[in-house]
N, C-alpha and C positions, 0 to 999 in steps of 0.2 A: 493207499488210504492212510497207512501209518505214517508215511513220509509227509503227507499233506498235513496231518494233525500235528506232527512234530514241528513243521515249519511255521504254523500259526503263532505259537508263543514267541518264536524268534522275531517275527515281524512286529509283534506288540511290544517287545522289549528292546527293539533296536534303539540305539542312542538318539537318532534323529526323531523318532516317534515320541520317545519319553521327553526329549528336550522341547519339542513343540508343545506338548501338554503342560510341561512345567513353565514354559514361557507364557502361554496364555493365562495360566493361573496366576503367575506373578504379575503380569500386566494388569489383570483384573483387580488384584489386591492393591496394587499401586494406585489405580484410579479410585478405588473405593476409599482408601485412606485419605487421599487428597479431597475427595468429595465430603467425607465426614468432617475433615478439618475446615473446609470452606463453609459448610452448613452449620457449624457449631454443634453438631451432633443431634440436630432436630430430626424428628420422624417424618413419615410420609404425610402427616396432617398439616404441614406448613402450607402457607398460601402459594398458589401457582405463580409463575412468572407473568409479568405484564408486558406485552409487546404492543407498541404503538407505531403504525405505519408513518412514514415520513410525510405523507400528504396531510396528516392531521397536525403537524407541527406548525408553529407560527414563526414567520421570519420577522423579527422585531427590529433588526438592524441589517443593513446591506440590501442588495436587490437580487431578486430571483423569481422563480416561478414554480408551479406544481406540474409534475409530469408523471402521470399514472399514480402509483402509490408512493412517490418520492417528492421531496422538495429539492429543487436545484438552486444552488447559490451561484449566481452569475458574476457578481461583483461585490467587493467590500466597500465600506464607506470611505470617505476621504481620509479618515484616521486609520484605515487599514483594518477594519473590524466588521464581522458579521455575527449575528446571534440568532439561533433558532431556539424556541422554548416550548414547553409543554406544561399546562396547568394540570394539577392533580387534585382529586379529592384527598384530604389529609391521609397520608399513607405512612405506616410505621417504618422508620428507617432501619430498625433492627431486623425486620422481616425481609428486607430487600437490600442486601449488603453490596451488590455489584450491579453496575450499569454498563451496558454495551451499546455503542453507536455504530450503525452500519453505514460506512462511508465509502465513496468511490470517486477518484479523480486521477487523471493521467499524470499529474505532477503535484506532489504534496511537500516538496522539499523546502519551500519558502513559507510554509504555514505552521502555526502552532495552535494546539487545541487546549481548551480549558473547560472542565465541567463546572457548571454553576447551579446552585439550588437555593431554595428558601424553605423555612420551617414555620410552622404555626406558632411555635413558642417564641420566635424572634422575628416577627413579621417585617421589621424595617431593615433587616440585615441580609446581605447576599453572601453566601459562602462559595468558595472556589477551590478547585484542585486541578493542577496541570495533568494532561493526559499524554503519555508516551505514544507517539504515532509513527509506525514503521511501514505502513502500507494499507491497501484496500482491505475491506472486510469488517467483521465485528471487532470493534476496538473497545476493550473493556477497561474499567477503572473501578477500584474498590475504596471509596473514601472511608475514613475512620471516624469514630465518635470524637476524637480529639480535634479533627479537622472540621467538625460541625455536623457530621452525618448522624444526627440523633433526633429523637422526638418524632414529630409528624412532618413529613415532607409535603409541601404544598405545590411545588413546581420544580422542574429541572430544565436546564438549558445547556446549549453547547456554544461556546464563544470561539470564533475562528479569527486569528490575527495573523498579519504578515502581508504577503503579496500573492494574490490569486492569479495564476497564469492559465488556468483552465477551469471550467465549471466544476463545482463540487456537488456531488449527489449525496443527499442525506436520505438513506433508504428507510430509516426508522430508528427507534430506541427501545431497548429491552431492560426492564428492571427484573433481575433474576431473583426468584424466590429463594428463601433460605431453607432449603431442604436437601436431603441426600439425593433424591431422585432428580431434582432440578440440576444439582451440581453434576451428577453423572451424565445427564442429558446434554448439558453444556459442554462437558469434556468430549463426549462422543461427537457432537456437532462440530467442534473445533477440529477434531482428528479427521473428519470426513469432508472438511471444507476444501474446495479447490481454489487455487490461487492463480490468477492470470499472469502471464509473463510480463516482466518489466525490465528495466535496464540492468539490474544486478541479479536477475533470476539465475543465470548460469552459474554464478559463484555462491549466491546465497538464495537457494530456491525457495526456502520457507522462512524467510526473514520475518514475515508478519507474525510468526508464532511466538516471538519474544514476549509479547504482552499477554499470552494465554495463561490460564490457571495451571495447566499441565501440558506443555508442548510434547508432541509425539516422540521426537528423538530422545530427549531426556527421560521420558517415560519408558522407552524401550531399554535405555541404558540401565535405569533403575531396576527394571524387570529382570534383565540378565544378571545383575548383581544379586538381586534377591533370590533368584532361582539357583544361582551358584552357591550362595550361603546355605540354602535349604539342602542342596545336594551334599555339601560338605558335612553338615550336621548328621544327615541320614547315614552317610558312609562311615562317619566316625562312630556313630552309635553301633553300627554293625561291625566295627573294627576292620573296615576295608579301606584301601587307598582311594584317592580321588580317581575318577574315571575321566581321563583326558578326552576320550571320544565324546562324552556327554558335554564337556565344556565347549569343545570346538563346534559341536552340533548346535548348542545354545547360541553361540555367537553367529553361526550361519543363519539360524532362524530369525534372529533379530535383524541381521543384515538384509535378509530377503523381505522382511516386513517393511523396512525403510525403502528398499528399492521398489517394492510393489506399489507403495504409496506414490513414489516418484513417477512410475510408469503410468499409473492411473491419472495423475495430474497431466502428464504429457498427452495422453489420449483425449482428455477433456479439452486441453488447449488446442489440440489438433482439430477437434470438432468446431471450436469457436473460430479458428483461423480459416478453416475450409468454408464455413458459413459466410465469413466476411469477405474472402478474397477469391474463392474458387470460381473458375469460369469467367473471370472479368478481364477486361483489357488493362494495360498498364495505367492508362488514364483513370479508369474506374477504380483500380486498386489504390492509386494515390488519393483519390477522393474518399476512400473508405478508411484512411489512416486517422489516428487520433488527432494529428496536426493538419487536418485537411484545410483548415482556414489559412494556415501558413502557406500551404501549397498553392492555394488560390491566389494569395497575395503575391507570391513569387511569380506565379504565372502572369499576373498583370505587369510585373516588372520585366519579365522576359519578352513580353510583347513589344516593348519599346527598345529592346537591345537588337543589335545586328545578328546575323546568323553566327553560330559558334565557329571558331573559339575566340570570343572577345575577352579582354582582361577586365575582370570584375572584382572590385574590392567590396565585400559585404561586411559592413560595420554595424555592430549591435552591442549593447552593454551586456545582455544576457547570454551566457555560454551556450545553453541549449538552443536558444533562438538562432544564433549565428552558425552553429554546427549543423542543425537540421536544415536551416534555410540554405546554407551553402550546398548541401546535397541536392536540393531541388534546382540549383543553378547549373549543374553539370549537363552537357559536356563543355560548358564555358570554362575558361581558365580562371577559376575563382579563388580568391584569397580570403581567409578568415583567420583571426588570431586564435591560437590554441590555448591561450591562458584561460584558466577556469575562473579567474576573477575578472575585473574590469579590463577589457582589451585596450591595448595601447593605440594611440592615434598614429597613423602613418605620417612620416615627415613630408614636408612639401616636395623635397627633391625626389622622393620615392614615387611620386605620381607623375606619369608620363602623358604627353598629349595622346588622346584617343582612349585613355583608360576610363572605365565606368565606375563610379563610386555610388554605392547604394547605402544610404543611411536609414536605419530603422531603429527607433527608440535608442538613439546614440547621443551621449552627452559630451564627448570629448572634442567634437568639431561642431562649429556653427556654420550656418548657411546664410549669407547676405543676399537675399533674393533681389533687392534693388540693385546692388552692385554686381550681381552675378559672380559670386566668388565664395570659395570655402575659406573659413577664417579659423586660425588656430588661437590658442589661449595667449600666446606671446605676440599676437598681432600679425603673424605671417598670413599671406593670402595667396590663393591659387584661382585663376580665372576658370570658370566652368560654364557649361550650357545646361540649362534645366530641361530634362526630358519627361519627368513625372514628378508631380508634387501633390501630396495628400496630407491634410491636417491629421496629426497623430498616426500617420501611416508611412509607408516607404517613400523615400525621396531618391530619385535617380538623377545623377549628374554626370556629364561627360567633360573630362578635363580638356582644356584648350591648350 
């Protein structure tokens, strides 16, 4: 009995236990300080956030559709622009300092975003602020009064510019209220947000966090530093040396917090992947991919090719298009240029009789359909036989 009672204080005072408590307190303090700064020190009486589902947005430029509670942008205008907008009853800009758009698309690399808005005080003027976009999810922006975010806001919009290679889903927009509780809720929501895997996930698993008010990893680093400083001050006041065990335990707790978040994201992604692909045939799995439309197009091309292995040159301007499309051609002996910029055109002497040339949105070679020949920019020609021709689609030619 005496041994048990003596062991209890030791457990409570173990470096790992104390470090865990100190870490949680320091992390909460860090989040609170950031929330106070973001809210301007206002109290709980500030107005609540305004969240508008994507289906209530108006697509004023570009083409698209409504799907459930979202607006889907399928194509930009000929000038490469799409705009969704929302009219508001005059709303105080000071009460809502941050706007977050919920966006999802398989490929955003060729797109740029801009927040646009109007005010009651200057009805004939449209203000704008570029938005840094690093991935799917809530994408926040905080325009300043110097940029025009002042007075009464009468409408907000999102301008999308560039080249749209896949549909863009606009899930909604949130005007975050200027209060401590709203800021804390936004920070907690960002920390608990799961991110689907994409091309750079294995090296930059939470790259989307760069635009957040307080990303989790920097917050954990700040919490470790804050807890270490507090520990040093307490030990100095008691005229004791620093306890290295506490410091190492603090680092371990922070490391475990980051790893736990990664493991939780892996489990969430595993569930999505299983729901999407488990129990399906290879054909069904391919049709469940994000680039299923490309797979179907390549399938049409494969239908006019001989049995593998044929020599196939797959030529496309877009790097992602030609790398993914080439994968769908296997086990044919397929060639594609590995250059990330515009792929070079093969020389006429590099094409042999019996080779198959697939042109898909490719600008470095022309096809003379009447003369049945491939044409180079210097006038060189190569006789070919047409196997498949589609306007704005794949073109399959056999070299003669």
